[in-house]
C-alpha positions as CSV (number, residue, x, y, z in Angstrom):
1,X,-217.5,-40.3,43.6
2,X,-217.7,-41.2,39.9
3,X,-221.1,-41.4,38.4
4,X,-222.1,-45.0,37.7
5,X,-222.7,-44.2,34.0
6,X,-219.2,-42.7,33.8
7,X,-217.7,-45.6,35.7
8,X,-219.3,-48.1,33.2
9,X,-218.0,-46.0,30.3
10,X,-214.4,-46.0,31.6
11,X,-214.5,-49.8,32.2
12,X,-215.9,-50.4,28.6
13,X,-213.3,-48.0,27.2
14,X,-210.4,-49.8,29.0
15,X,-211.6,-53.2,27.7
16,X,-211.9,-52.0,24.1
17,X,-208.6,-50.1,24.2
18,X,-206.7,-53.0,25.7
19,X,-207.0,-55.0,22.5
20,X,-205.1,-53.6,19.5
21,X,-207.5,-55.4,17.2
22,X,-210.2,-52.9,18.3
23,X,-208.3,-49.6,18.1
24,X,-204.9,-48.1,18.0
25,X,-203.2,-46.1,20.8
26,X,-205.1,-42.9,21.5
27,X,-207.4,-43.7,18.6
28,X,-211.1,-43.6,18.7
29,X,-213.4,-42.4,21.4
30,X,-216.4,-43.6,23.4
31,X,-219.3,-41.9,25.2
32,X,-222.3,-42.4,27.5
33,X,-225.3,-40.3,28.3
34,X,-226.8,-40.3,31.8
35,X,-228.3,-38.3,34.6
36,X,-226.5,-36.3,37.3
37,X,-227.7,-33.9,39.9
38,X,-227.0,-30.3,39.2
39,X,-225.2,-29.0,42.3
40,X,-226.7,-25.5,41.8
41,X,-230.4,-26.3,41.3
42,X,-230.5,-29.7,42.9
43,X,-232.4,-30.9,39.8
44,X,-231.5,-33.8,37.5
45,X,-229.6,-32.8,34.4
46,X,-228.7,-35.1,31.4
47,X,-225.0,-35.2,30.7
48,X,-222.7,-36.6,28.0
49,X,-219.5,-38.2,29.1
50,X,-217.1,-38.6,26.2
51,X,-213.4,-39.4,25.9
52,X,-211.5,-36.1,25.6
53,X,-209.0,-34.9,23.0
54,X,-205.7,-36.8,22.9
55,X,-206.6,-39.5,25.4
56,X,-206.2,-43.2,25.1
57,X,-209.1,-45.7,25.6
58,X,-206.9,-48.4,27.1
59,X,-205.7,-46.2,29.9
60,X,-208.7,-43.8,30.2
61,X,-209.5,-42.5,33.7
62,X,-212.2,-40.1,34.9
63,X,-209.9,-37.1,34.3
64,X,-209.7,-38.0,30.6
65,X,-213.4,-37.5,30.1
66,X,-215.1,-34.3,28.9
67,X,-218.5,-33.8,30.5
68,X,-221.1,-31.7,28.7
69,X,-224.7,-30.8,29.3
70,X,-226.5,-32.7,26.6
71,X,-229.3,-30.1,26.1
72,X,-226.8,-27.3,25.5
73,X,-224.6,-29.5,23.3
74,X,-227.6,-30.5,21.1
75,X,-228.8,-26.9,21.0
76,X,-225.7,-26.1,18.9
77,X,-227.5,-27.6,15.9
78,X,-229.5,-24.4,15.8
79,X,-226.4,-22.2,15.6
80,X,-224.3,-24.5,13.3
81,X,-223.0,-22.1,10.6
82,X,-222.4,-24.8,8.0
83,X,-219.6,-26.9,6.7
84,X,-217.3,-24.0,5.7
85,X,-217.2,-22.8,9.3
86,X,-217.7,-26.0,11.3
87,X,-214.3,-25.8,13.0
88,X,-215.9,-23.0,15.1
89,X,-218.1,-25.6,16.8
90,X,-215.2,-27.1,18.7
91,X,-214.8,-23.8,20.6
92,X,-218.5,-23.8,21.2
93,X,-218.3,-27.1,23.1
94,X,-216.5,-25.3,25.9
95,X,-219.8,-23.4,26.6
96,X,-221.6,-26.7,27.1
97,X,-219.3,-28.1,29.8
98,X,-220.6,-29.3,33.1
99,X,-218.5,-28.5,36.2
100,X,-214.8,-27.9,36.1
101,X,-211.7,-30.0,35.3
102,X,-211.8,-32.9,32.9
103,X,-210.5,-33.2,29.4
104,X,-211.0,-30.8,26.4
105,X,-213.8,-32.0,24.1
106,X,-212.5,-33.5,20.9
107,X,-213.7,-32.9,17.3
108,X,-215.8,-36.1,17.5
109,X,-217.9,-34.8,20.4
110,X,-220.8,-34.0,18.0
111,X,-220.9,-37.6,16.8
112,X,-221.5,-38.8,20.3
113,X,-223.9,-36.1,21.4
114,X,-226.1,-36.0,18.4
115,X,-226.6,-39.7,17.8
116,X,-229.8,-40.8,19.6
117,X,-228.3,-43.6,21.6
118,X,-227.2,-43.8,25.2
119,X,-223.8,-45.3,24.4
120,X,-221.6,-44.7,21.3
121,X,-218.2,-46.2,20.3
122,X,-216.1,-44.7,17.6
123,X,-213.1,-47.0,16.9
124,X,-210.3,-47.6,14.4
125,X,-209.9,-51.4,14.1
126,X,-207.7,-52.7,11.3
127,X,-210.5,-54.9,10.0
128,X,-213.0,-52.1,9.9
129,X,-210.6,-49.6,8.2
130,X,-209.8,-52.3,5.6
131,X,-213.5,-52.3,4.6
132,X,-213.6,-48.5,4.8
133,X,-210.6,-48.1,2.5
134,X,-211.6,-50.7,-0.1
135,X,-212.5,-49.4,-3.5
136,X,-215.9,-51.0,-3.3
137,X,-216.3,-50.5,0.5
138,X,-220.0,-49.6,0.2
139,X,-220.9,-52.8,-1.5
140,X,-218.7,-54.8,0.8
141,X,-220.5,-53.2,3.8
142,X,-223.8,-54.4,2.4
143,X,-222.5,-57.9,1.6
144,X,-220.8,-58.4,5.0
145,X,-223.3,-56.8,7.4
146,X,-226.6,-56.6,5.5
147,X,-228.7,-53.7,6.9
148,X,-227.2,-53.9,10.3
149,X,-224.2,-51.6,9.4
150,X,-224.6,-48.6,7.1
151,X,-221.9,-47.1,4.8
152,X,-221.0,-43.5,5.4
153,X,-218.9,-41.8,2.6
154,X,-215.7,-40.1,3.7
155,X,-216.3,-36.9,5.6
156,X,-213.7,-35.1,7.7
157,X,-214.4,-35.5,11.4
158,X,-216.6,-32.7,12.7
159,X,-220.0,-31.4,13.4
160,X,-221.4,-32.3,10.0
161,X,-220.3,-35.9,10.4
162,X,-222.1,-36.0,13.7
163,X,-225.3,-34.7,12.0
164,X,-224.8,-37.3,9.2
165,X,-224.5,-40.2,11.5
166,X,-227.4,-39.0,13.7
167,X,-229.5,-39.0,10.5
168,X,-228.4,-42.4,9.5
169,X,-229.2,-43.8,12.9
170,X,-232.7,-42.2,12.7
171,X,-233.3,-43.5,9.1
172,X,-232.0,-47.1,9.9
173,X,-233.7,-48.2,13.1
174,X,-232.3,-51.7,12.8
175,X,-228.7,-50.6,12.3
176,X,-226.2,-51.1,15.1
177,X,-223.5,-49.0,13.6
178,X,-221.7,-47.8,10.4
179,X,-218.5,-48.0,8.4
180,X,-217.0,-44.5,7.9
181,X,-215.4,-44.4,4.5
182,X,-211.6,-44.1,4.7
183,X,-211.7,-43.8,8.5
184,X,-213.2,-46.4,10.9
185,X,-216.4,-47.6,12.5
186,X,-219.0,-46.3,14.8
187,X,-221.4,-48.4,16.9
188,X,-224.1,-47.7,19.4
189,X,-226.4,-49.3,22.0
190,X,-229.0,-48.6,24.6
191,X,-226.7,-50.0,27.3
192,X,-222.9,-50.0,27.7
193,X,-222.9,-53.7,27.3
194,X,-224.9,-53.5,24.1
195,X,-222.7,-50.8,22.6
196,X,-219.6,-52.9,23.4
197,X,-221.2,-56.0,22.0
198,X,-222.1,-54.3,18.8
199,X,-218.6,-52.8,18.4
200,X,-217.0,-56.1,18.8
201,X,-219.5,-57.8,16.4
202,X,-218.7,-55.3,13.7
203,X,-214.9,-55.8,14.2
204,X,-215.0,-59.6,14.4
205,X,-217.4,-60.0,11.5
206,X,-215.2,-57.9,9.3
207,X,-212.1,-59.8,10.3
208,X,-213.8,-63.1,9.7
209,X,-215.0,-62.1,6.3
210,X,-211.5,-60.9,5.3
211,X,-209.9,-64.1,6.6
212,X,-212.4,-66.4,4.7
213,X,-212.5,-64.4,1.4
214,X,-209.1,-62.8,1.0
215,X,-207.1,-63.7,-2.0
216,X,-204.0,-65.9,-1.2
217,X,-201.4,-63.2,-1.8
218,X,-203.0,-59.8,-1.1
219,X,-199.6,-58.1,-1.4
220,X,-198.7,-60.0,-4.6
221,X,-196.0,-62.7,-5.1
222,X,-192.7,-62.7,-3.3
223,X,-190.2,-60.2,-4.7
224,X,-186.9,-62.0,-5.4
225,X,-184.1,-60.9,-3.0
226,X,-186.4,-59.0,-0.7
227,X,-187.1,-61.6,1.9
228,X,-186.1,-61.2,5.6
229,X,-182.5,-61.6,6.5
230,X,-181.7,-64.0,9.3
231,X,-182.3,-62.3,12.7
232,X,-178.6,-61.7,13.6
233,X,-177.8,-60.3,10.1
234,X,-180.8,-58.0,10.0
235,X,-180.3,-56.6,13.4
236,X,-176.6,-56.0,12.7
237,X,-177.6,-54.3,9.4
238,X,-180.3,-52.3,11.2
239,X,-177.7,-51.1,13.8
240,X,-175.3,-50.1,11.0
241,X,-178.0,-48.1,9.2
242,X,-179.6,-46.4,12.2
243,X,-177.2,-43.4,12.4
244,X,-177.9,-42.6,8.7
245,X,-181.6,-43.1,9.0
246,X,-181.8,-40.9,12.1
247,X,-179.9,-38.2,10.3
248,X,-182.5,-38.4,7.5
249,X,-185.4,-38.2,9.9
250,X,-183.8,-35.3,11.9
251,X,-182.7,-32.9,9.2
252,X,-185.4,-30.4,10.2
253,X,-185.5,-31.3,14.0
254,X,-183.9,-34.0,16.1
255,X,-186.0,-37.1,16.6
256,X,-186.0,-40.2,18.7
257,X,-186.5,-43.5,17.0
258,X,-187.9,-47.0,17.3
259,X,-187.0,-50.2,15.4
260,X,-189.2,-53.2,14.7
261,X,-188.6,-56.3,12.6
262,X,-191.9,-57.9,13.1
263,X,-193.2,-60.5,10.6
264,X,-196.0,-58.1,9.5
265,X,-193.4,-55.6,8.3
266,X,-190.9,-58.0,6.9
267,X,-193.6,-60.0,5.0
268,X,-195.0,-56.7,3.5
269,X,-191.6,-55.6,2.3
270,X,-190.9,-59.0,0.8
271,X,-194.0,-58.8,-1.5
272,X,-194.1,-57.3,-5.0
273,X,-196.9,-54.8,-4.4
274,X,-195.3,-52.9,-1.5
275,X,-193.8,-50.1,-3.6
276,X,-197.3,-49.3,-5.1
277,X,-199.1,-49.5,-1.7
278,X,-196.6,-47.5,0.3
279,X,-196.8,-44.7,-2.4
280,X,-200.6,-44.6,-1.9
281,X,-200.0,-43.7,1.8
282,X,-202.2,-44.3,4.8
283,X,-205.8,-43.3,5.1
284,X,-207.2,-43.2,8.7
285,X,-206.5,-39.7,10.1
286,X,-205.0,-41.2,13.2
287,X,-202.5,-43.1,11.0
288,X,-201.1,-40.4,8.8
289,X,-201.0,-37.8,11.6
290,X,-198.5,-40.1,13.3
291,X,-196.7,-41.4,10.2
292,X,-196.9,-38.6,7.6
293,X,-198.8,-39.4,4.5
294,X,-196.3,-42.0,3.3
295,X,-193.0,-43.6,4.3
296,X,-189.5,-43.5,2.8
297,X,-188.9,-47.0,1.3
298,X,-185.4,-48.2,0.4
299,X,-185.7,-49.7,-3.1
300,X,-182.8,-52.2,-2.8
301,X,-182.8,-55.9,-2.0
302,X,-182.2,-57.3,1.4
303,X,-178.6,-58.3,0.7
304,X,-177.5,-54.8,-0.5
305,X,-174.4,-53.7,1.3
306,X,-174.5,-51.2,4.1
307,X,-172.5,-48.8,2.0
308,X,-174.9,-49.0,-1.0
309,X,-177.9,-48.8,1.3
310,X,-176.6,-45.6,2.9
311,X,-175.8,-44.0,-0.4
312,X,-179.3,-44.9,-1.8
313,X,-181.1,-43.8,1.4
314,X,-179.5,-40.3,1.1
315,X,-180.6,-40.0,-2.5
316,X,-184.1,-41.1,-1.6
317,X,-184.2,-38.6,1.2
318,X,-183.6,-35.7,-1.2
319,X,-186.4,-37.0,-3.4
320,X,-188.7,-37.5,-0.4
321,X,-188.2,-33.9,0.8
322,X,-188.9,-32.6,-2.7
323,X,-192.0,-34.7,-2.9
324,X,-193.3,-33.6,0.5
325,X,-192.7,-29.9,-0.3
326,X,-194.7,-30.4,-3.5
327,X,-197.5,-32.0,-1.5
328,X,-197.5,-29.0,0.8
329,X,-197.3,-26.4,-2.0
330,X,-200.1,-28.1,-4.0
331,X,-202.6,-28.1,-1.1
332,X,-201.7,-25.2,1.2
333,X,-203.5,-21.9,1.1
334,X,-203.0,-18.5,2.9
335,X,-204.6,-19.9,6.1
336,X,-202.5,-23.1,6.3
337,X,-200.0,-23.5,9.1
338,X,-196.4,-23.5,8.1
339,X,-194.8,-26.7,6.9
340,X,-193.8,-28.8,9.9
341,X,-190.8,-30.4,8.3
342,X,-190.3,-32.5,5.2
343,X,-188.4,-35.5,6.7
344,X,-190.0,-39.0,6.8
345,X,-191.3,-40.4,10.1
346,X,-191.3,-44.0,8.8
347,X,-188.4,-45.5,6.9
348,X,-188.8,-49.1,5.6
349,X,-185.8,-51.3,4.7
350,X,-186.6,-54.6,2.9
351,X,-185.2,-57.6,4.7
352,X,-184.4,-55.5,7.8
353,X,-187.5,-53.8,9.1
354,X,-189.1,-50.5,10.0
355,X,-187.6,-47.4,11.7
356,X,-190.1,-44.9,13.1
357,X,-189.5,-41.5,14.6
358,X,-191.1,-39.0,16.9
359,X,-190.4,-36.3,19.4
360,X,-189.9,-38.9,22.1
361,X,-189.6,-42.7,22.3
362,X,-193.3,-43.3,23.0
363,X,-194.3,-41.2,20.0
364,X,-191.8,-43.0,17.8
365,X,-193.0,-46.4,19.0
366,X,-196.6,-45.5,18.5
367,X,-195.8,-44.2,15.0
368,X,-194.4,-47.7,14.2
369,X,-197.5,-49.3,15.6
370,X,-199.7,-47.1,13.5
371,X,-197.9,-48.0,10.3
372,X,-198.2,-51.7,11.3
373,X,-201.9,-51.0,11.5
374,X,-201.8,-49.4,8.1
375,X,-200.1,-52.5,6.6
376,X,-202.9,-54.7,8.1
377,X,-205.5,-52.3,6.6
378,X,-203.8,-52.6,3.2
379,X,-203.7,-56.4,3.5
380,X,-207.4,-56.6,4.2
381,X,-208.5,-54.1,1.5
382,X,-206.2,-55.7,-1.1
383,X,-207.4,-59.2,-0.2
384,X,-211.0,-58.3,-0.9
385,X,-210.8,-55.5,-3.4
386,X,-208.3,-52.7,-4.0
387,X,-206.8,-50.4,-1.4
388,X,-208.2,-46.9,-2.1
389,X,-207.3,-44.4,0.7
390,X,-208.7,-40.9,0.9
391,X,-207.2,-38.5,-1.6
392,X,-204.2,-36.2,-1.1
393,X,-206.2,-33.0,-0.6
394,X,-208.2,-34.5,2.2
395,X,-205.1,-35.9,3.9
396,X,-203.6,-32.4,3.8
397,X,-206.8,-30.9,5.3
398,X,-206.4,-33.2,8.2
399,X,-202.6,-33.0,8.6
400,X,-202.6,-29.2,8.5
401,X,-206.0,-28.6,10.1
402,X,-206.1,-25.5,12.2
403,X,-207.5,-27.5,15.1
404,X,-204.6,-29.9,14.9
405,X,-202.2,-27.0,14.8
406,X,-203.9,-25.6,17.9
407,X,-203.5,-28.9,19.7
408,X,-199.8,-28.9,18.9
409,X,-199.4,-25.4,20.2
410,X,-201.1,-26.3,23.5
411,X,-198.5,-29.0,24.2
412,X,-196.1,-28.2,27.0
413,X,-192.6,-27.0,26.2
414,X,-190.1,-29.9,25.9
415,X,-187.6,-30.5,28.6
416,X,-184.0,-29.4,28.0
417,X,-182.7,-32.8,27.0
418,X,-185.7,-33.9,25.0
419,X,-184.7,-35.9,21.9
420,X,-181.3,-36.6,23.4
421,X,-180.3,-40.3,23.5
422,X,-177.7,-41.2,26.2
423,X,-175.5,-44.2,27.0
424,X,-174.1,-44.3,30.5
425,X,-171.6,-47.0,31.4
426,X,-171.3,-48.4,34.9
427,X,-174.8,-47.0,35.6
428,X,-176.4,-49.7,37.7
429,X,-175.4,-48.0,40.9
430,X,-173.6,-45.0,42.4
431,X,-172.5,-42.1,40.3
432,X,-173.6,-43.8,37.0
433,X,-177.1,-44.4,38.3
434,X,-177.4,-40.8,39.6
435,X,-176.3,-39.5,36.2
436,X,-178.8,-41.7,34.3
437,X,-181.6,-40.5,36.6
438,X,-180.6,-36.8,36.1
439,X,-180.5,-37.1,32.3
440,X,-183.9,-38.9,32.2
441,X,-185.4,-36.3,34.5
442,X,-184.3,-33.6,32.1
443,X,-186.0,-35.3,29.1
444,X,-183.3,-37.7,27.7
445,X,-183.8,-41.4,27.0
446,X,-181.1,-43.5,28.6
447,X,-179.4,-46.8,28.0
448,X,-177.9,-48.0,31.3
449,X,-174.9,-50.1,30.6
450,X,-173.4,-52.4,33.2
451,X,-171.4,-55.6,33.5
452,X,-174.4,-57.1,35.4
453,X,-177.3,-57.1,33.0
454,X,-179.9,-57.8,35.7
455,X,-178.8,-54.8,37.7
456,X,-178.8,-52.6,34.7
457,X,-182.3,-53.6,33.8
458,X,-183.4,-53.1,37.4
459,X,-181.9,-49.6,37.4
460,X,-183.7,-48.8,34.1
461,X,-187.0,-50.1,35.5
462,X,-186.5,-47.8,38.5
463,X,-186.0,-44.8,36.3
464,X,-189.0,-45.6,34.1
465,X,-190.4,-47.9,31.4
466,X,-188.7,-48.9,28.2
467,X,-189.8,-45.6,26.6
468,X,-187.5,-43.9,29.0
469,X,-184.6,-46.2,30.0
470,X,-183.3,-49.7,29.0
471,X,-180.6,-51.8,30.6
472,X,-177.9,-53.2,28.4
473,X,-174.9,-55.5,29.2
474,X,-171.4,-54.1,28.7
475,X,-168.0,-55.3,29.6
476,X,-166.2,-52.1,28.5
477,X,-162.9,-53.8,28.3
478,X,-164.2,-56.1,25.5
479,X,-164.4,-54.6,22.0
480,X,-167.2,-56.8,20.8
481,X,-169.2,-56.3,24.0
482,X,-168.9,-52.5,23.6
483,X,-170.1,-52.7,20.0
484,X,-173.0,-54.8,21.1
485,X,-173.9,-52.3,23.8
486,X,-173.8,-49.3,21.4
487,X,-175.8,-51.3,18.9
488,X,-178.4,-52.1,21.5
489,X,-178.7,-48.4,22.3
490,X,-179.1,-47.5,18.7
491,X,-181.8,-50.1,18.1
492,X,-183.6,-49.2,21.4
493,X,-183.8,-45.4,20.7
494,X,-182.9,-44.9,17.1
495,X,-179.6,-43.2,17.6
496,X,-177.1,-41.8,20.1
497,X,-176.2,-38.3,21.3
498,X,-174.6,-38.4,24.7
499,X,-172.1,-40.8,26.1
500,X,-170.9,-40.9,29.7
501,X,-167.8,-43.0,30.4
502,X,-168.4,-43.8,34.0
503,X,-167.5,-47.5,34.3
504,X,-164.7,-48.0,36.7
505,X,-163.1,-50.0,39.6
506,X,-160.1,-49.5,41.9
507,X,-157.6,-51.4,43.9
508,X,-155.8,-49.5,46.6
509,X,-152.2,-50.8,46.6
510,X,-148.7,-49.4,46.9
511,X,-146.3,-49.5,44.0
512,X,-144.5,-52.6,45.3
513,X,-147.8,-54.4,46.0
514,X,-149.4,-53.6,42.6
515,X,-149.2,-56.6,40.3
516,X,-149.2,-56.6,36.5
517,X,-152.7,-58.1,36.7
518,X,-153.9,-55.2,39.0
519,X,-152.4,-52.7,36.5
520,X,-154.0,-54.3,33.5
521,X,-157.4,-54.7,35.1
522,X,-157.8,-51.0,35.9
523,X,-156.4,-49.8,32.6
524,X,-158.5,-52.3,30.7
525,X,-161.7,-51.1,32.3
526,X,-161.1,-47.3,32.5
527,X,-158.4,-46.3,30.0
528,X,-159.0,-48.9,27.4
529,X,-162.8,-49.1,28.2
530,X,-163.3,-45.4,27.7
531,X,-161.3,-45.5,24.5
532,X,-163.5,-48.4,23.1
533,X,-166.8,-46.8,24.1
534,X,-165.8,-43.4,22.7
535,X,-164.4,-44.8,19.5
536,X,-167.5,-46.9,18.9
537,X,-169.9,-44.2,19.8
538,X,-168.1,-41.6,17.7
539,X,-168.8,-43.5,14.5
540,X,-172.5,-43.2,15.1
541,X,-172.2,-39.5,16.2
542,X,-170.3,-38.6,13.1
543,X,-172.6,-40.4,10.8
544,X,-175.7,-38.8,12.3
545,X,-174.3,-35.3,11.8
546,X,-176.2,-34.0,14.8
547,X,-173.2,-33.3,17.0
548,X,-173.2,-34.8,20.5
549,X,-171.4,-35.1,23.8
550,X,-168.9,-37.4,25.4
551,X,-168.3,-37.0,29.1
552,X,-165.6,-38.8,31.1
553,X,-166.0,-39.3,34.8
554,X,-162.3,-39.1,35.7
555,X,-161.1,-38.2,39.2
556,X,-159.3,-35.5,41.1
557,X,-156.6,-38.3,41.3
558,X,-155.9,-37.6,37.6
559,X,-154.0,-34.5,38.8
560,X,-153.5,-35.3,42.5
561,X,-150.8,-37.6,43.8
562,X,-152.2,-39.6,46.7
563,X,-150.6,-42.6,48.4
564,X,-151.1,-46.3,47.5
565,X,-153.1,-45.9,44.2
566,X,-150.6,-45.9,41.4
567,X,-152.7,-48.0,39.0
568,X,-156.0,-46.1,39.6
569,X,-154.5,-42.6,39.5
570,X,-152.5,-43.4,36.4
571,X,-155.5,-44.7,34.5
572,X,-157.5,-41.7,35.6
573,X,-154.8,-39.4,34.2
574,X,-155.1,-41.4,30.9
575,X,-158.8,-40.7,30.9
576,X,-158.3,-37.0,31.6
577,X,-156.0,-36.7,28.6
578,X,-158.4,-38.6,26.4
579,X,-160.8,-35.8,27.0
580,X,-158.4,-33.2,25.6
581,X,-157.3,-35.4,22.7
582,X,-160.9,-36.3,21.6
583,X,-162.1,-32.7,22.1
584,X,-159.4,-31.7,19.6
585,X,-160.3,-34.4,17.1
586,X,-164.1,-34.5,17.3
587,X,-164.8,-30.8,17.4
588,X,-165.1,-30.5,13.6
589,X,-168.1,-32.9,13.9
590,X,-169.8,-30.8,16.5
591,X,-169.0,-33.4,19.2
592,X,-168.0,-31.9,22.5
593,X,-165.8,-33.9,25.0
594,X,-165.6,-32.9,28.6
595,X,-164.7,-34.4,31.9
596,X,-165.7,-34.4,35.6
597,X,-163.1,-34.8,38.4
598,X,-164.9,-36.0,41.5
599,X,-163.3,-36.8,44.8
600,X,-164.2,-39.5,47.2
601,X,-167.8,-40.2,46.3
602,X,-168.5,-42.8,49.0
603,X,-172.3,-43.0,49.2
604,X,-173.8,-45.6,46.9
605,X,-170.5,-46.2,45.2
606,X,-169.8,-49.7,43.8
607,X,-166.1,-49.0,43.9
608,X,-166.0,-48.1,47.6
609,X,-168.3,-50.9,48.6
610,X,-166.2,-53.5,46.9
611,X,-163.1,-53.0,49.1
612,X,-161.6,-49.7,47.9
613,X,-163.4,-47.9,50.8
614,X,-161.9,-50.2,53.4
615,X,-158.5,-49.9,51.9
616,X,-158.6,-46.1,51.7
617,X,-159.9,-45.9,55.3
618,X,-157.0,-48.0,56.4
619,X,-154.6,-45.8,54.6
620,X,-156.0,-42.7,56.3
621,X,-156.5,-44.4,59.7
622,X,-160.3,-43.9,60.0
623,X,-163.3,-46.2,60.2
624,X,-164.8,-47.1,56.9
625,X,-168.2,-45.7,57.9
626,X,-166.5,-42.3,58.5
627,X,-164.6,-42.2,55.2
628,X,-167.1,-39.8,53.6
629,X,-166.9,-37.4,56.5
630,X,-163.1,-37.7,56.5
631,X,-162.9,-36.7,52.8
632,X,-165.2,-33.8,53.5
633,X,-163.0,-32.4,56.2
634,X,-160.0,-32.3,54.0
635,X,-161.8,-30.0,51.5
636,X,-162.1,-26.3,51.5
637,X,-165.9,-26.4,51.7
638,X,-166.0,-29.2,54.3
639,X,-168.7,-30.9,52.4
640,X,-169.1,-34.5,51.4
641,X,-169.4,-35.2,47.6
642,X,-172.5,-37.2,46.7
643,X,-173.4,-39.0,43.4
644,X,-176.0,-36.3,42.7
645,X,-173.4,-33.6,42.7
646,X,-171.5,-35.4,39.9
647,X,-174.8,-35.9,38.0
648,X,-175.5,-32.2,38.3
649,X,-172.1,-31.4,36.8
650,X,-172.8,-33.8,33.9
651,X,-176.1,-32.0,33.2
652,X,-174.3,-28.6,33.3
653,X,-172.0,-29.8,30.6
654,X,-174.6,-31.4,28.3
655,X,-177.5,-29.1,29.0
656,X,-178.4,-25.8,27.2
657,X,-176.0,-23.5,29.1
658,X,-172.4,-24.6,28.1
659,X,-172.9,-25.4,24.4
660,X,-169.6,-23.7,23.5
661,X,-167.5,-25.6,25.9
662,X,-165.3,-28.6,25.1
663,X,-162.0,-30.0,26.5
664,X,-163.0,-28.9,30.0
665,X,-162.6,-30.7,33.3
666,X,-164.9,-29.7,36.1
667,X,-163.8,-30.5,39.6
668,X,-166.5,-31.8,41.9
669,X,-164.5,-32.2,45.0
670,X,-165.8,-29.6,47.5
671,X,-162.4,-27.9,47.0
672,X,-159.2,-29.9,47.1
673,X,-156.5,-27.3,46.7
674,X,-153.9,-29.9,45.7
675,X,-156.1,-30.9,42.8
676,X,-156.6,-27.4,41.4
677,X,-156.2,-27.5,37.6
678,X,-153.2,-25.5,36.3
């Protein structure tokens, strides 16, 4: 059972972390000291519970806490080797742990253990960091808080910072916390309630002071021509720019993206001082670890054409990489980790919004949230004073810290389809849904496109949250609707890598019974629809320059002549040849085009449940419920083909094992000799 002290700490942490005004995602840490019975001696032992490395306050659970014996942790003061070797102290925390399991102690553990208070909160609120990054932050701290909050000059997180804050607490008995220059806030209390109250008081008092005393235009006057475009225009421009921007962010390694056009971002980019402020970079370590030290900013007005914007973005990318390489070369020494890539993680486009990137959707989204935090910090600091972040050398020491590198090395290996962005049509049920699930399970993010938006969204929710899958509406027979679906995918995940043409329907009729409307409907959805989706997606794939995959779910009927399905089989043959034609055309861009030829996938099929199954059963003289078994018996393997079998074949084509294969059709039919490819 959870110790009461730890339970109170978790509850406090969740409350503080649930409000973005208090701290950013995975930012800050909290702690509590209390008594527990030592299971070996049966005696009471004083413990420190502290949020572990990499956890998030808002979602913290018991497993996210590191638990240390306080006497052993404080005894480290006697063996502390000094500032030049303080990184060694993190490894020493492991020898202070109580019990097994739990999270790894973070670099901030010393701050929590050494401060003489039962409960300690270290947070990264925008209002607090605004004071911490103001040029006259020390004077502002005295003015705003009096003697209740003490200024601490910038020091890199670590054991010495813990000693410094412990000394400040001892020397200022009336203080309830401190402002950490360039970084954030720390507060304490004798009870969990008192620590939380003190943290919130510091945050709210700083915010109120900024609101009451800020100059009217902290980012300067409006910059002519840089105001936000109307929503429809800016989102259309964003979708048009996304493939280029992703290619910029992914030159060193492929990234997933996130787009936001919030008022905070648009207003910042519309103001005259944004070029100066973006060049200064972020300050709080949590910020620039997620966003790099500064963003790439398009220096063109909002109404610049897409073509001009693309050309300028590519020029700026060259300059950005040169600048980042210079930053690395100026600050690296023989012990520094290798450069981790010189591409931007944040790209800002005036009038349009912000594009953020990361190894997955959540990381990309959080990077954007952190840069929004940074904008809020700049606004507060500029409103009262001048924004003055920590200097470049200190940023480099944090970004290329050996401890940060070790944390990155401990991360699990990515899944095979990590960073791949997929669009699957007709994916609300049956084969398409199975494909979407398989791709997501292997690490891809997936846009589930379907004629029925509600069903698409329900299928996406079943697969995971919006950081994994989204539902989009798509009538694949309509050119504008296809463009909208591709644009929605681009804006949801920052790009596109993998397209599965699965949408389909069928009417089982003989030649004489097939009407022109029947023929047109099936060709519009499958032949024309596949063409429209492939053409629209190919524009993005080519512009990104990252290669990609297009997969057609055709049918064994594309090569097998069965009775009473002239329109369906003809359109499937059309799709099958599109595979060969597009493989030949798109190969020079690194885009592979392959197909799957399933047979009789009855289970979960939208096509079969909508009348096709009953018609085919009548043709073959069997009950509809026995149709799957009937199809199985006519195969060489005597096995029924299921949606998962098709999904597995798609993964085989787009996964790591068949990277040199294009123009191929894979039969997934349990062996239909008449459909053997020749």
